[in-house]
N, C-alpha and C positions, 0 to 999 in steps of 0.2 A: 658439667653447666656449660660449656662451651656451646653444645649441640643444641640446648636448650635455648641459650641466647640467641643462636642461629634462627630457631623457629619463628621466636617472638619478634624479630627484625624483619624478617622475609616477609611477616603477614602483614605488617601495616605498609610496605612499598608496594604489595600487590595489591592493596585495596587502594590506596594513592595513584595506581595506575587505574584502576577501574573508574574511580572517580573521574580522574583526568579525562580520561575516552568518554565517559557519558556528558561531560559537560561539555568539551567538545562539540559532540553531537547535536547536544541540544541549542548551542551557540552558531550552528549552520542553519539548525531549523529556523531560528530568530530572524537570521539574516534573509535565508531565502523566503520565509512565509511573510515576515511582517515588511521588510523592506522589497525584495523583488515581486512580490506580486502584488502587493499593494499600489505599490509608485508605477513598475514597469510592464502589467500585467499585458500580454500577447503571447501567441503561439510559441514563438521564438524562444521568449524570455520560462517559458513552463517548460519547453524541450530544454534547456539549459540546467535548469531546477532537478529536472530528472536524469541528465546525467550528472550532476553534481550527487544526488541521492543515492547515484549506481556506485560511482567510485569512490564513496568515502569508506562506505563499508568493504570494499574488495583493498582499500588503504591499509584498513584495521587487519583485516585478515591477513594480509601480507606482513606487515611489519609486526603484529602479534602473533603470528603463526598459529593464527586461532580460526582456520576456514569452518571446522563445525559450531564454532562460537558465532557465526552470522547463519547457520541451516546449510552448509554447503556440503551434503553429504550423498550418498548413493545407497544407505542402508534402506533396508525395505522398500525402495524404489516404487516396487509395483504395488505394494499394498495402498503405501500413499496416493499414489494416482488415483488408486480407484477407489478410497475413501473420498478423497476431495471431489471425485465427479459426482459422486452419491450426494455429499451435503452440497454440490453447487444445483443440483436437479431439484433437489427439497428447498432450497432458499431461492430459487428463480422462481419455482411454482408458487410459491408464496407471494413474493414482491410483486411477480407479473399479473399473478390472478388480480392481486387488489386493484392494480393501475387500470386491467382491463374493465374488470366488475365493479369495482366503486371509482371512477374516474377523479371524484374529489381528493382518493390518497394521494394521487400523482402530483398535487403541492407538496408533499412532502417525502416521496418517494422517487420523484422523477431525477433528481440532481442533474448533472451534466449528459446523461442518456439522452434525455430527450432534444437538447441542444444540436448534439452530434447529429441525430438523427434528421433533425430540421434542415441543418447544413446541408447533409447527404439529398433530401428530398429536392433543395434548390439547386443539386448539382454543385456543391462545394464542399469541400474540409477545411477548416481553419480558413485561410485566406486563398485555398488552393482553388481553383476551377478544372473541370477533367469528364471523361467518361464516368458512367456509374462503377466499371470493372475497376478504374482506376482509383476510384475514389475509395472503393470499398477496400481494395487490396492496402491503400495509404491508411486507411481506419484499424484495420488488423494490427498493421503493422504497428503503428506509434500506440494504439490501446494497450500491445503486447508490451512495448517500450516503458510504457507508464507502469502497467504492470509489476513488471521486473522492478523498476525505480522506488515505486512507492513501497511494496513489500520489502524489499532488500534492505529499504532506509528506517522505515516504520518498526516492523516486525524482525527482519534479522538484525536490524545492530541496536535500536531504540526498546524494543521491548525487552528482547535478550539483555540488555545492560541494565535495566531498570529492574529486571527481574533479580539481579545478584543483589541487590539491595532491599527487597521487600517479595508478598505476595505475587505470584506469576498473575493471580487475577487484578490485582493494582496495576501490575504493569501493563497489562492490557488492555485497562481501563485507559490508564494513563495515555498510553500510544495511540490508543483511539481518539481520544480527549485532542489532542495534538495535530493528527490526519483532520477531521472533524473543521477543526479551525482552517487549515490550509484549505480545505474544499468549502468554508464558508467565504473565501476573498470571492473563489470561483462561479459557485453555483446558489448562492445565499442561503436562505434557514435548510430548502431541502437537501443542499450539498453535506450542509454539517451533520444532518440527521442521517444521511446514508453514509457517510463517511466515518460518524462514528459507529453504526450496526455491521460494515463490511469490516470495520476494523478488529470489532470484537468478536466474530467469526471467525478471521484471519490469526486473530490472537491465540483462539481454543486451538485451530488449526496448527500453530507453532508448536505450543506448546505442549501439541499431542504427538507430533510425529519429530519435531526440531528438525522439520527441513525444509528449506525455504521454496520448496517446488509446490510444496502444499498450498501456503496463504497465495503465491504467484499464480497459480493454476486458477484458483478460487476467483481471487479478482479478476483474472482475465474473463475467463468464462461469463461467471453472472455479470459483468456488464457488457458484453458483446449480446449476451441473451435479452437484455434490456431495450439495448439500442435496435435491436432486429425488433423486437415487439412494437416497440413507437413506432419501427419504419413502415412495418408491413401492417399494422393492426391499428394501431391508437390516433396516429395521423391522415 
């Protein structure tokens, strides 16, 4: 009987910890999105939010001793990268093909990529001015950092934690809506639409591989592809 009692007392404790971590993550989302983004929107605040979104999942992984729980694994790394690149190519061809051949679709598919491309055309990136080589280097770096922060937080942490309580598709949609809400404040309706679409693909990749490299790589490459299409073809 002691062993049976032990089993039934441990399970509620584990569930309580899962709920506590998820609740904490949602509070951080509310603070960063509704407070910081809406009141103090500027590049430095956006970078601060990205850093928070990187550090919190890592903090969870260390405290809970659960690196795999946020997708930090090397399992089948080659296959993960190859499949992610294939998915990215297909996705980018469809999205950017629509933008090029159906310009009106840009109102819904452009998101922040067109804003970045416009700044680069003007010799700027954020509030920085410099040579094209320097600005493109900064763009590649900060875009990668943003992809890491976004995916580590929304897919590595939120999607995986929500999935512990419901079907993975519900978790993917929930994290996509949260991500879309954040981008709505940055880029309006097109930001929300693309935030949700990118998140749904990222959620599927995370579910398929349980490796954070997949959604990070997809997020980064598809965004860079769209910026380059706007910079060299559309604008």
